N, C-alpha and C positions, 0 to 999 in steps of 0.2 A: 588504593582501590576505591572507586567511587561507589555511591549508593546503588546505582543501577546494576553494576557488575556484582556487587554483594548480593543483591536480591536474586539475580540469576543463579549465582553460585549456590546460595542457600537452598534454592528451589531445585537444584540439580540440573540446570540447563547449561548447554554449551552454545556459544555463538561464534561464528567465523565469517569473515569477508574475504573473498579471493579475487575481487575485482577492484579497480580504483573507484573511489567515491567522488563524483563530480559535484560542483557547487549547485548545478541545476540538473535535476533528473526526476523521472517518475519511478517510484518503487512499487512494483507489482508484487503483492504478497498473497500467497495461497498455501494451503487451503484456509478458508475462513468459515468456520462452523461454530465458533464460540466467542463470547465477549472476552475470554482470556487471550485470544489472538491479539487483540489490541494492546493489552497490558504487557504481554510478552514481547511483542514487536517494539513497543515504545521503550521498554527497558533495554532491549538489545541495542537499538539505535542510539539511545542516550548514553549507553555504556561506552560508546565510542567518542562521546563528547559532541555529538551531532544532534541537530534538531530535524525532525521530519514533520511536515504538515499533513493534515488530513481534512477532508471535506466532511462536514457534519450539518445536519438540519438546523436552520437558524432558530428553530423552536427551543434549542438548548441554550441559547444565548440570553438568559435572563439573569438578573442579579441574584446571588453572587456567582452562579455557575459560569457566566461568561468570562470571568477573570481566570478561573481554573482552566477552562477549555481553551481559551486563547493562549494561556501560558504553556499548555501542552502542545500547541501547534494547530489547534482547530481553526478552520476557515468556514464561516457560516455560509450556507447556501439555502436559497428559497426554493420551494417546490412549485411545480406547475409552470406553464409557459404563459407569461403575461405579454400581451401585444406590445410591440415597440421596445421590448427589453432584449438585451444581448443574451445569447444562449449561454448556459453554464460552461460549456466547452470553451467558448470564446472568452468568457470572463477569466477562466483559469489560464488560457494562453496569454491573455493580456497581463495577468499577474506575473507569469514567468518573464515576459518581456520587460516588465517594470522592475524586476528583482535581480539583485546580484547573487542571491542565494535562495533557492527554493527546492527542497526535496519533498515531493508530494507522494505520500504513501496511499495506495489504492488497493482494494480487493476486487478482482475482476468478476467474482460471482455477484457482487452487489447485495448479497444477503447472507445471513447465517443459515438459512434454510436450504434444502436441496434445490438445485437448479441445474439443468443441463445446458442452459444458455448463459454465456458469459457476456458481460458488458464490453463495449468497444471504446467507450469514451476516453479511457486512459491512452489508447493508441492514437486517437485523433488529437488529443492534447499534446502527446509527445511529438507527433509529426508537425502540428501547427506551431509549437514552440521551438522545434528543432533541438529537442533534448533526448538523451537515451533513456531506455527503460531498464532498470535494474531488476533482475528476477530474484525474488526472495522467497524462502519457504520456512514454514514452521512445522516441525516433525515431532508430534507428541510421543510417538512410539520410541523414538531415539532421544527425545528431549534435546533436540538440536535445531537451532535457528541459523540460517545461512543466507548470504547474498553471494550467489555464485556465477552469475552470468550478466553481461551487459548486452542488451539487445537494441539494435538500431532499426526501428521500423522503416519499411520500404515505402509506406503509403498505400500499399495494397492491403487494406485493413483486414479483409477476410483471410488472406494468406498469412498475414502477420499474426492474427489471433490464433490460427491453427498452429503456427510455429511456437508461440508462447504456451499454448495448451500442451503441445507435444513435449516441451521441456518438462512440464510438471508430470505428465504421464510417465516419462522415462526416468525421472529422478526421485519421485516420491514413492515411499513404500505404501502398501495398503493400510497401514496403521498410522499414517502421518497425520490425518485430520483428528481433531479432538473427538468428533463424531463422524466416523468414516462413512456411515450411511447417508450423510448430508453432502458429500463431496464427490464431484465427477470432473476430472480434468479434461 
């Protein structure tokens, strides 16, 4: 048993995957209302012997933090649109195209605070890179983490987002989020 599995077991969490895990994919994780979501998701994925990457503000890439964050899978991103620069979405698509293995974990809410608007960048990335989206959930009420659906975006971003949100609406319990009042599928 590896350290990550031991951590989850001692904390009373279960984790299962019911879909194939490709070498290249976007992993959509919801709900996201607490910093614990990151730790639990990281532990779950690492318990499989796999690495997931995540986007994080380049602010955090200072010595010695940059070594820890890079080792955990962090990819630094700058904030704001600078003229002449490639968009973040295109940078991530390019990274997928240059990589033989990239599992990018994203939280569609884009914040731990309440929001009714979900970000669509993960869908644009998946379409542009030609990779599937794995739908993952963290359920605090049941202490259960799962990856249970592979979603292939059509390119109709609004329709795709609605289908993803509907997945979470129909599969998550009202107590799934660490802070239920901060989550809306």
